[in-house]
CHARMM internal coordinates of N, CA and C (Angstrom, degrees):
IC EDIT
DIST 1 N 1 CA 1.4420
DIST 1 CA 1 C 1.5318
ANGL 1 N 1 CA 1 C 110.39
DIST 1 C 2 N 1.2828
ANGL 1 CA 1 C 2 N 117.80
DIHE 1 N 1 CA 1 C 2 N -35.49
DIST 2 N 2 CA 1.4610
ANGL 1 C 2 N 2 CA 121.14
DIHE 1 CA 1 C 2 N 2 CA -178.91
DIST 2 CA 2 C 1.5290
ANGL 2 N 2 CA 2 C 111.27
DIHE 1 C 2 N 2 CA 2 C -69.39
DIST 2 C 3 N 1.3372
ANGL 2 CA 2 C 3 N 116.94
DIHE 2 N 2 CA 2 C 3 N -29.56
DIST 3 N 3 CA 1.4581
ANGL 2 C 3 N 3 CA 119.87
DIHE 2 CA 2 C 3 N 3 CA -179.20
DIST 3 CA 3 C 1.5338
ANGL 3 N 3 CA 3 C 111.07
DIHE 2 C 3 N 3 CA 3 C -63.81
DIST 3 C 4 N 1.3284
ANGL 3 CA 3 C 4 N 118.63
DIHE 3 N 3 CA 3 C 4 N -40.49
DIST 4 N 4 CA 1.4626
ANGL 3 C 4 N 4 CA 121.50
DIHE 3 CA 3 C 4 N 4 CA 178.15
DIST 4 CA 4 C 1.5082
ANGL 4 N 4 CA 4 C 111.68
DIHE 3 C 4 N 4 CA 4 C -63.12
DIST 4 C 5 N 1.3029
ANGL 4 CA 4 C 5 N 117.80
DIHE 4 N 4 CA 4 C 5 N -39.63
DIST 5 N 5 CA 1.4549
ANGL 4 C 5 N 5 CA 121.45
DIHE 4 CA 4 C 5 N 5 CA 179.74
DIST 5 CA 5 C 1.5302
ANGL 5 N 5 CA 5 C 110.24
DIHE 4 C 5 N 5 CA 5 C -66.56
DIST 5 C 6 N 1.3089
ANGL 5 CA 5 C 6 N 116.77
DIHE 5 N 5 CA 5 C 6 N -38.28
DIST 6 N 6 CA 1.4591
ANGL 5 C 6 N 6 CA 120.59
DIHE 5 CA 5 C 6 N 6 CA 179.79
DIST 6 CA 6 C 1.5222
ANGL 6 N 6 CA 6 C 111.00
DIHE 5 C 6 N 6 CA 6 C -66.27
DIST 6 C 7 N 1.3360
ANGL 6 CA 6 C 7 N 118.07
DIHE 6 N 6 CA 6 C 7 N -41.75
DIST 7 N 7 CA 1.4620
ANGL 6 C 7 N 7 CA 119.70
DIHE 6 CA 6 C 7 N 7 CA -178.84
DIST 7 CA 7 C 1.5225
ANGL 7 N 7 CA 7 C 110.47
DIHE 6 C 7 N 7 CA 7 C -67.26
DIST 7 C 8 N 1.3423
ANGL 7 CA 7 C 8 N 118.47
DIHE 7 N 7 CA 7 C 8 N -34.27
DIST 8 N 8 CA 1.4612
ANGL 7 C 8 N 8 CA 120.61
DIHE 7 CA 7 C 8 N 8 CA 175.29
DIST 8 CA 8 C 1.5237
ANGL 8 N 8 CA 8 C 110.08
DIHE 7 C 8 N 8 CA 8 C -64.93
DIST 8 C 9 N 1.3097
ANGL 8 CA 8 C 9 N 117.03
DIHE 8 N 8 CA 8 C 9 N -44.33
DIST 9 N 9 CA 1.4609
ANGL 8 C 9 N 9 CA 121.62
DIHE 8 CA 8 C 9 N 9 CA 179.33
DIST 9 CA 9 C 1.5247
ANGL 9 N 9 CA 9 C 109.83
DIHE 8 C 9 N 9 CA 9 C -62.55
DIST 9 C 10 N 1.3229
ANGL 9 CA 9 C 10 N 117.07
DIHE 9 N 9 CA 9 C 10 N -39.82
DIST 10 N 10 CA 1.4537
ANGL 9 C 10 N 10 CA 121.65
DIHE 9 CA 9 C 10 N 10 CA -179.90
DIST 10 CA 10 C 1.5336
ANGL 10 N 10 CA 10 C 110.61
DIHE 9 C 10 N 10 CA 10 C -65.55
DIST 10 C 11 N 1.3239
ANGL 10 CA 10 C 11 N 117.39
DIHE 10 N 10 CA 10 C 11 N -41.74
DIST 11 N 11 CA 1.4619
ANGL 10 C 11 N 11 CA 120.86
DIHE 10 CA 10 C 11 N 11 CA 179.00
DIST 11 CA 11 C 1.5269
ANGL 11 N 11 CA 11 C 110.41
DIHE 10 C 11 N 11 CA 11 C -66.05
DIST 11 C 12 N 1.3220
ANGL 11 CA 11 C 12 N 117.05
DIHE 11 N 11 CA 11 C 12 N -38.79
DIST 12 N 12 CA 1.4571
ANGL 11 C 12 N 12 CA 120.80
DIHE 11 CA 11 C 12 N 12 CA 178.57
DIST 12 CA 12 C 1.5305
ANGL 12 N 12 CA 12 C 110.84
DIHE 11 C 12 N 12 CA 12 C -65.05
DIST 12 C 13 N 1.3082
ANGL 12 CA 12 C 13 N 116.60
DIHE 12 N 12 CA 12 C 13 N -40.39
DIST 13 N 13 CA 1.4594
ANGL 12 C 13 N 13 CA 120.18
DIHE 12 CA 12 C 13 N 13 CA 179.74
DIST 13 CA 13 C 1.5311
ANGL 13 N 13 CA 13 C 111.04
DIHE 12 C 13 N 13 CA 13 C -67.64
DIST 13 C 14 N 1.3289
ANGL 13 CA 13 C 14 N 117.71
DIHE 13 N 13 CA 13 C 14 N -33.61
DIST 14 N 14 CA 1.4645
ANGL 13 C 14 N 14 CA 120.29
DIHE 13 CA 13 C 14 N 14 CA 176.98
DIST 14 CA 14 C 1.5228
ANGL 14 N 14 CA 14 C 110.39
DIHE 13 C 14 N 14 CA 14 C -64.90
DIST 14 C 15 N 1.3230
ANGL 14 CA 14 C 15 N 117.35
DIHE 14 N 14 CA 14 C 15 N -40.49
DIST 15 N 15 CA 1.4610
ANGL 14 C 15 N 15 CA 121.12
DIHE 14 CA 14 C 15 N 15 CA 179.39
DIST 15 CA 15 C 1.5221
ANGL 15 N 15 CA 15 C 110.06
DIHE 14 C 15 N 15 CA 15 C -65.32
DIST 15 C 16 N 1.3339
ANGL 15 CA 15 C 16 N 117.03
DIHE 15 N 15 CA 15 C 16 N -44.61
DIST 16 N 16 CA 1.4647
ANGL 15 C 16 N 16 CA 120.92
DIHE 15 CA 15 C 16 N 16 CA 178.73
DIST 16 CA 16 C 1.5211
ANGL 16 N 16 CA 16 C 110.50
DIHE 15 C 16 N 16 CA 16 C -62.03
DIST 16 C 17 N 1.3197
ANGL 16 CA 16 C 17 N 117.39
DIHE 16 N 16 CA 16 C 17 N -41.88
DIST 17 N 17 CA 1.4598
ANGL 16 C 17 N 17 CA 121.47
DIHE 16 CA 16 C 17 N 17 CA 177.65
DIST 17 CA 17 C 1.5211
ANGL 17 N 17 CA 17 C 112.29
DIHE 16 C 17 N 17 CA 17 C -63.03
DIST 17 C 18 N 1.3296
ANGL 17 CA 17 C 18 N 116.85
DIHE 17 N 17 CA 17 C 18 N -39.75
DIST 18 N 18 CA 1.4610
ANGL 17 C 18 N 18 CA 120.80
DIHE 17 CA 17 C 18 N 18 CA 178.19
DIST 18 CA 18 C 1.5221
ANGL 18 N 18 CA 18 C 111.05
DIHE 17 C 18 N 18 CA 18 C -65.49
DIST 18 C 19 N 1.3286
ANGL 18 CA 18 C 19 N 116.87
DIHE 18 N 18 CA 18 C 19 N -41.75
DIST 19 N 19 CA 1.4666
ANGL 18 C 19 N 19 CA 120.74
DIHE 18 CA 18 C 19 N 19 CA 178.57
DIST 19 CA 19 C 1.5299
ANGL 19 N 19 CA 19 C 110.10
DIHE 18 C 19 N 19 CA 19 C -63.36
DIST 19 C 20 N 1.3210
ANGL 19 CA 19 C 20 N 117.65
DIHE 19 N 19 CA 19 C 20 N -43.71
DIST 20 N 20 CA 1.4644
ANGL 19 C 20 N 20 CA 120.58
DIHE 19 CA 19 C 20 N 20 CA 178.97
DIST 20 CA 20 C 1.5200
ANGL 20 N 20 CA 20 C 111.56
DIHE 19 C 20 N 20 CA 20 C -64.63
DIST 20 C 21 N 1.3131
ANGL 20 CA 20 C 21 N 117.38
DIHE 20 N 20 CA 20 C 21 N -37.91
DIST 21 N 21 CA 1.4590
ANGL 20 C 21 N 21 CA 121.35
DIHE 20 CA 20 C 21 N 21 CA 178.00
DIST 21 CA 21 C 1.5240
ANGL 21 N 21 CA 21 C 111.11
DIHE 20 C 21 N 21 CA 21 C -64.18
DIST 21 C 22 N 1.3209
ANGL 21 CA 21 C 22 N 116.95
DIHE 21 N 21 CA 21 C 22 N -46.22
DIST 22 N 22 CA 1.4626
ANGL 21 C 22 N 22 CA 121.15
DIHE 21 CA 21 C 22 N 22 CA 179.24
DIST 22 CA 22 C 1.5250
ANGL 22 N 22 CA 22 C 110.50
DIHE 21 C 22 N 22 CA 22 C -63.93
DIST 22 C 23 N 1.3215
ANGL 22 CA 22 C 23 N 116.88
DIHE 22 N 22 CA 22 C 23 N -41.60
DIST 23 N 23 CA 1.4590
ANGL 22 C 23 N 23 CA 121.09
DIHE 22 CA 22 C 23 N 23 CA 179.29
DIST 23 CA 23 C 1.5307
ANGL 23 N 23 CA 23 C 110.95
DIHE 22 C 23 N 23 CA 23 C -62.95
DIST 23 C 24 N 1.3070
ANGL 23 CA 23 C 24 N 117.74
DIHE 23 N 23 CA 23 C 24 N -43.76
DIST 24 N 24 CA 1.4596
ANGL 23 C 24 N 24 CA 121.35
DIHE 23 CA 23 C 24 N 24 CA 178.91
DIST 24 CA 24 C 1.5124
ANGL 24 N 24 CA 24 C 112.39
DIHE 23 C 24 N 24 CA 24 C -64.49
DIST 24 C 25 N 1.3169
ANGL 24 CA 24 C 25 N 117.62
DIHE 24 N 24 CA 24 C 25 N -43.40
DIST 25 N 25 CA 1.4635
ANGL 24 C 25 N 25 CA 121.09
DIHE 24 CA 24 C 25 N 25 CA 178.82
DIST 25 CA 25 C 1.5192
ANGL 25 N 25 CA 25 C 110.69
DIHE 24 C 25 N 25 CA 25 C -64.21
DIST 25 C 26 N 1.3419
ANGL 25 CA 25 C 26 N 116.66
DIHE 25 N 25 CA 25 C 26 N -40.38
DIST 26 N 26 CA 1.4607
ANGL 25 C 26 N 26 CA 118.75
DIHE 25 CA 25 C 26 N 26 CA -179.24
DIST 26 CA 26 C 1.5280
ANGL 26 N 26 CA 26 C 111.60
DIHE 25 C 26 N 26 CA 26 C -68.80
DIST 26 C 27 N 1.3265
ANGL 26 CA 26 C 27 N 118.46
DIHE 26 N 26 CA 26 C 27 N -36.49
DIST 27 N 27 CA 1.4700
ANGL 26 C 27 N 27 CA 120.10
DIHE 26 CA 26 C 27 N 27 CA 177.68
DIST 27 CA 27 C 1.5213
ANGL 27 N 27 CA 27 C 110.52
DIHE 26 C 27 N 27 CA 27 C -64.68
DIST 27 C 28 N 1.3136
ANGL 27 CA 27 C 28 N 117.24
DIHE 27 N 27 CA 27 C 28 N -44.23
DIST 28 N 28 CA 1.4649
ANGL 27 C 28 N 28 CA 120.25
DIHE 27 CA 27 C 28 N 28 CA 177.82
DIST 28 CA 28 C 1.5252
ANGL 28 N 28 CA 28 C 110.21
DIHE 27 C 28 N 28 CA 28 C -64.52
DIST 28 C 29 N 1.3239
ANGL 28 CA 28 C 29 N 116.34
DIHE 28 N 28 CA 28 C 29 N -40.35
DIST 29 N 29 CA 1.4640
ANGL 28 C 29 N 29 CA 120.32
DIHE 28 CA 28 C 29 N 29 CA 179.14
DIST 29 CA 29 C 1.5137
ANGL 29 N 29 CA 29 C 112.82
DIHE 28 C 29 N 29 CA 29 C -64.63
DIST 29 C 30 N 1.3307
ANGL 29 CA 29 C 30 N 117.25
DIHE 29 N 29 CA 29 C 30 N -39.21
DIST 30 N 30 CA 1.4657
ANGL 29 C 30 N 30 CA 120.43
DIHE 29 CA 29 C 30 N 30 CA 178.56
DIST 30 CA 30 C 1.5223
ANGL 30 N 30 CA 30 C 110.22
DIHE 29 C 30 N 30 CA 30 C -62.70
DIST 30 C 31 N 1.3023
ANGL 30 CA 30 C 31 N 117.13
DIHE 30 N 30 CA 30 C 31 N -37.63
DIST 31 N 31 CA 1.4608
ANGL 30 C 31 N 31 CA 120.06
DIHE 30 CA 30 C 31 N 31 CA -179.78
DIST 31 CA 31 C 1.5265
ANGL 31 N 31 CA 31 C 112.67
DIHE 30 C 31 N 31 CA 31 C -73.90
DIST 31 C 32 N 1.3301
ANGL 31 CA 31 C 32 N 117.16
DIHE 31 N 31 CA 31 C 32 N -28.21
DIST 32 N 32 CA 1.4606
ANGL 31 C 32 N 32 CA 120.74
DIHE 31 CA 31 C 32 N 32 CA -172.44
DIST 32 CA 32 C 1.5350
ANGL 32 N 32 CA 32 C 112.86
DIHE 31 C 32 N 32 CA 32 C -102.20
DIST 32 C 33 N 1.3310
ANGL 32 CA 32 C 33 N 117.48
DIHE 32 N 32 CA 32 C 33 N -44.12
DIST 33 N 33 CA 1.4664
ANGL 32 C 33 N 33 CA 120.92
DIHE 32 CA 32 C 33 N 33 CA -172.55
DIST 33 CA 33 C 1.5317
ANGL 33 N 33 CA 33 C 111.57
DIHE 32 C 33 N 33 CA 33 C -86.30
DIST 33 C 34 N 1.3285
ANGL 33 CA 33 C 34 N 117.39
DIHE 33 N 33 CA 33 C 34 N 148.28
DIST 34 N 34 CA 1.4699
ANGL 33 C 34 N 34 CA 120.34
DIHE 33 CA 33 C 34 N 34 CA 176.37
DIST 34 CA 34 C 1.5367
ANGL 34 N 34 CA 34 C 111.81
DIHE 33 C 34 N 34 CA 34 C -73.49
DIST 34 C 35 N 1.3398
ANGL 34 CA 34 C 35 N 114.82
DIHE 34 N 34 CA 34 C 35 N 163.99
DIST 35 N 35 CA 1.4631
ANGL 34 C 35 N 35 CA 121.72
DIHE 34 CA 34 C 35 N 35 CA -175.11
DIST 35 CA 35 C 1.5289
ANGL 35 N 35 CA 35 C 112.70
DIHE 34 C 35 N 35 CA 35 C -61.39
DIST 35 C 36 N 1.3271
ANGL 35 CA 35 C 36 N 117.44
DIHE 35 N 35 CA 35 C 36 N -43.34
DIST 36 N 36 CA 1.4737
ANGL 35 C 36 N 36 CA 120.54
DIHE 35 CA 35 C 36 N 36 CA -177.08
DIST 36 CA 36 C 1.5281
ANGL 36 N 36 CA 36 C 111.66
DIHE 35 C 36 N 36 CA 36 C -65.60
DIST 36 C 37 N 1.2978
ANGL 36 CA 36 C 37 N 117.18
DIHE 36 N 36 CA 36 C 37 N -34.56
DIST 37 N 37 CA 1.4633
ANGL 36 C 37 N 37 CA 119.75
DIHE 36 CA 36 C 37 N 37 CA 178.12
DIST 37 CA 37 C 1.5206
ANGL 37 N 37 CA 37 C 110.69
DIHE 36 C 37 N 37 CA 37 C -66.62
DIST 37 C 38 N 1.3354
ANGL 37 CA 37 C 38 N 116.98
DIHE 37 N 37 CA 37 C 38 N -36.02
DIST 38 N 38 CA 1.4656
ANGL 37 C 38 N 38 CA 120.28
DIHE 37 CA 37 C 38 N 38 CA 175.86
DIST 38 CA 38 C 1.5190
ANGL 38 N 38 CA 38 C 110.96
DIHE 37 C 38 N 38 CA 38 C -63.24
DIST 38 C 39 N 1.3246
ANGL 38 CA 38 C 39 N 118.00
DIHE 38 N 38 CA 38 C 39 N -38.99
DIST 39 N 39 CA 1.4670
ANGL 38 C 39 N 39 CA 120.68
DIHE 38 CA 38 C 39 N 39 CA 177.92
DIST 39 CA 39 C 1.5295
ANGL 39 N 39 CA 39 C 111.08
DIHE 38 C 39 N 39 CA 39 C -63.17
DIST 39 C 40 N 1.3166
ANGL 39 CA 39 C 40 N 116.73
DIHE 39 N 39 CA 39 C 40 N -40.37
DIST 40 N 40 CA 1.4652
ANGL 39 C 40 N 40 CA 120.75
DIHE 39 CA 39 C 40 N 40 CA 178.58
DIST 40 CA 40 C 1.5318
ANGL 40 N 40 CA 40 C 110.06
DIHE 39 C 40 N 40 CA 40 C -65.65
DIST 40 C 41 N 1.3195
ANGL 40 CA 40 C 41 N 117.33
DIHE 40 N 40 CA 40 C 41 N -44.71
DIST 41 N 41 CA 1.4616
ANGL 40 C 41 N 41 CA 121.22
DIHE 40 CA 40 C 41 N 41 CA -179.14
DIST 41 CA 41 C 1.5323
ANGL 41 N 41 CA 41 C 110.59
DIHE 40 C 41 N 41 CA 41 C -62.21
DIST 41 C 42 N 1.3335
ANGL 41 CA 41 C 42 N 116.67
DIHE 41 N 41 CA 41 C 42 N -45.68
DIST 42 N 42 CA 1.4644
ANGL 41 C 42 N 42 CA 119.98
DIHE 41 CA 41 C 42 N 42 CA 179.88
DIST 42 CA 42 C 1.5246
ANGL 42 N 42 CA 42 C 110.82
DIHE 41 C 42 N 42 CA 42 C -65.05
DIST 42 C 43 N 1.3358
ANGL 42 CA 42 C 43 N 117.62
DIHE 42 N 42 CA 42 C 43 N -38.45
DIST 43 N 43 CA 1.4595
ANGL 42 C 43 N 43 CA 121.15
DIHE 42 CA 42 C 43 N 43 CA 177.23
DIST 43 CA 43 C 1.5246
ANGL 43 N 43 CA 43 C 112.13
DIHE 42 C 43 N 43 CA 43 C -61.90
DIST 43 C 44 N 1.3181
ANGL 43 CA 43 C 44 N 116.62
DIHE 43 N 43 CA 43 C 44 N -43.97
DIST 44 N 44 CA 1.4712
ANGL 43 C 44 N 44 CA 120.91
DIHE 43 CA 43 C 44 N 44 CA 178.92
DIST 44 CA 44 C 1.5289
ANGL 44 N 44 CA 44 C 110.44
DIHE 43 C 44 N 44 CA 44 C -63.87
DIST 44 C 45 N 1.3260
ANGL 44 CA 44 C 45 N 116.95
DIHE 44 N 44 CA 44 C 45 N -41.61
DIST 45 N 45 CA 1.4686
ANGL 44 C 45 N 45 CA 120.56
DIHE 44 CA 44 C 45 N 45 CA 179.37
DIST 45 CA 45 C 1.5239
ANGL 45 N 45 CA 45 C 110.21
DIHE 44 C 45 N 45 CA 45 C -63.61
DIST 45 C 46 N 1.3344
ANGL 45 CA 45 C 46 N 117.97
DIHE 45 N 45 CA 45 C 46 N -42.61
DIST 46 N 46 CA 1.4616
ANGL 45 C 46 N 46 CA 120.89
DIHE 45 CA 45 C 46 N 46 CA 179.42
DIST 46 CA 46 C 1.5249
ANGL 46 N 46 CA 46 C 111.82
DIHE 45 C 46 N 46 CA 46 C -65.29
DIST 46 C 47 N 1.3256
ANGL 46 CA 46 C 47 N 117.49
DIHE 46 N 46 CA 46 C 47 N -40.27
DIST 47 N 47 CA 1.4610
ANGL 46 C 47 N 47 CA 120.44
DIHE 46 CA 46 C 47 N 47 CA 176.73
DIST 47 CA 47 C 1.5214
ANGL 47 N 47 CA 47 C 110.48
DIHE 46 C 47 N 47 CA 47 C -62.69
DIST 47 C 48 N 1.3146
ANGL 47 CA 47 C 48 N 117.06
DIHE 47 N 47 CA 47 C 48 N -43.70
DIST 48 N 48 CA 1.4695
ANGL 47 C 48 N 48 CA 121.39
DIHE 47 CA 47 C 48 N 48 CA 179.55
DIST 48 CA 48 C 1.5295
ANGL 48 N 48 CA 48 C 110.85
DIHE 47 C 48 N 48 CA 48 C -62.80
DIST 48 C 49 N 1.3383
ANGL 48 CA 48 C 49 N 116.99
DIHE 48 N 48 CA 48 C 49 N -45.34
DIST 49 N 49 CA 1.4632
ANGL 48 C 49 N 49 CA 119.69
DIHE 48 CA 48 C 49 N 49 CA -179.74
DIST 49 CA 49 C 1.5268
ANGL 49 N 49 CA 49 C 111.33
DIHE 48 C 49 N 49 CA 49 C -65.80
DIST 49 C 50 N 1.3238
ANGL 49 CA 49 C 50 N 117.01
DIHE 49 N 49 CA 49 C 50 N -38.04
DIST 50 N 50 CA 1.4724
ANGL 49 C 50 N 50 CA 120.24
DIHE 49 CA 49 C 50 N 50 CA 176.36
DIST 50 CA 50 C 1.5174
ANGL 50 N 50 CA 50 C 111.45
DIHE 49 C 50 N 50 CA 50 C -63.92
DIST 50 C 51 N 1.3135
ANGL 50 CA 50 C 51 N 117.62
DIHE 50 N 50 CA 50 C 51 N -40.23
DIST 51 N 51 CA 1.4663
ANGL 50 C 51 N 51 CA 121.79
DIHE 50 CA 50 C 51 N 51 CA 177.57
DIST 51 CA 51 C 1.5223
ANGL 51 N 51 CA 51 C 111.15
DIHE 50 C 51 N 51 CA 51 C -63.68
DIST 51 C 52 N 1.3400
ANGL 51 CA 51 C 52 N 116.88
DIHE 51 N 51 CA 51 C 52 N -44.51
DIST 52 N 52 CA 1.4552
ANGL 51 C 52 N 52 CA 120.92
DIHE 51 CA 51 C 52 N 52 CA -179.38
DIST 52 CA 52 C 1.5324
ANGL 52 N 52 CA 52 C 111.15
DIHE 51 C 52 N 52 CA 52 C -66.89
DIST 52 C 53 N 1.3361
ANGL 52 CA 52 C 53 N 116.93
DIHE 52 N 52 CA 52 C 53 N -32.52
DIST 53 N 53 CA 1.4509
ANGL 52 C 53 N 53 CA 120.89
DIHE 52 CA 52 C 53 N 53 CA -178.97
DIST 53 CA 53 C 1.5285
ANGL 53 N 53 CA 53 C 111.70
DIHE 52 C 53 N 53 CA 53 C -69.11
DIST 53 C 54 N 1.3142
ANGL 53 CA 53 C 54 N 118.37
DIHE 53 N 53 CA 53 C 54 N -40.38
DIST 54 N 54 CA 1.4515
ANGL 53 C 54 N 54 CA 121.28
DIHE 53 CA 53 C 54 N 54 CA -174.15
DIST 54 CA 54 C 1.5195
ANGL 54 N 54 CA 54 C 114.05
DIHE 53 C 54 N 54 CA 54 C -99.57
DIST 54 C 55 N 1.3028
ANGL 54 CA 54 C 55 N 120.27
DIHE 54 N 54 CA 54 C 55 N -4.73
DIST 55 N 55 CA 1.4699
ANGL 54 C 55 N 55 CA 121.68
DIHE 54 CA 54 C 55 N 55 CA 178.24
DIST 55 CA 55 C 1.4993
ANGL 55 N 55 CA 55 C 112.91
DIHE 54 C 55 N 55 CA 55 C -115.08
END
COOR INIT
IC SEED 1 N 1 CA 1 C
IC BUILD
């Protein structure tokens, strides 16, 4: 029974770690990259996610 609880905790910690990683990269990117490049990056990500959603 304890093993199931540990794997849930481990999965939750992976999600929190991923969110912190994305947040840190975006903060550094906001300070370094220009505004127009951010628009291009977000556009590419949205196109990719839309493609993955419908295909």
